[in-house]
N, C-alpha and C positions, 0 to 999 in steps of 0.2 A: 206524584210522579207516574203511577200505573193508570190514572183516569184516562190517558189518550189511548193507551193500549187497549183499555176497556169501553173505548167509544164503541157503539154499535155499528158506526161504519167500519172499524176496524176489524170487527168479529165478522161483518158481512164480507169483507175485503178477503179475508182468510179463508172462509167458506167457498167463495167463488173461484180462489185459486186453487184449492184443492179439487173443486169440481172440474176446472179445467185440465188439471193434471190427469183426472180419471176419464176424460173425453177421449176417446178411441177413435180414430180415423175421421174426423170431423174438424179439420183445421181451422175452419172459418169460425166454428163456435168456440172452439179452444181459445183461439184469439179475442174473440168478442168477450168471453168470460176474464181472461186475462186483462183486457182493457177495461173492463168494468171495475174489476177489483183494483187497477192501477189509479182510476180515477176517484175511488172513494179513499184509498190510503193517501195520494198526494192531497186531497181537501183536508183531511186529518193533519198529516205534517204540517201543512201551511198554517194551522191553528196554533201549533207548539209555540209559545215564546221563545224568543230567539236566546233567553237567557238559559233555557233548558236544552242546552247542545247537545248531549247524548241522545235524549228520546228525538228531538227533532234529526238528527243524522240517521237515527236507525229507519225512522218511518220515512226519511226522503229517499234512502239507500233501497228501500223496500218498494217504494211507488216507482223508481227509475227501474230496477229490475223487473218488476209486472209489465211496464210499457215496453220494456225490451221483450219480454216472453209474448208479449201481445202483437210484436212484430211492429210496433209503432215507434219507430226509430226517431221521428220528429218531435213526438211528444215527450218522449226519454231525453233527449237533446235539450228541449226546452225546459222540462222541468229540471233537470240537473244544473242547467246555466242558471235559472233562477234561484236555485236554491245555493250553489256556489257563488254568487254573485252580491248575495245578503249575507248577513250576520246571522250566526247561530248554528253553521256548521264548521267543525274545527277537526283537526289532527287526523286521526286516522279514517274518519267518516269522510272527511274531505277528500282524502287520498282514494277511497273506496268508491266515492261517485265518480272522480275522474277517470278510474279503472273503469268502471262500468261503460262509461261512455267511449272510452277507446275500445274496449272490446266490440261495443254495440256498432261503432264505426266500422270495424274490421268485419263484423259478421254482415253487413250489408251486401 
């Protein structure tokens, strides 16, 4: 179960997100770091088998949230739509992804 959370890309994504949160004043750099983190997190989420719904859901939500923090609403929307149309995202995770996209659309 934790193999996906221990994936080096997930660890790097977390490092990049923390770095982005500490970036002061350089909006472009902050957004770049969040985008890089989102790309890594999304790649890991896509590799999680659809039978591992909770892990896939957590990583998909994380990836979409990172795309939103990077202000890449188009990529957040695409990622969420891809995860929602396929199998492997259920229950509260599905609702959370839909909510993220809805709030992201309002933030545009």
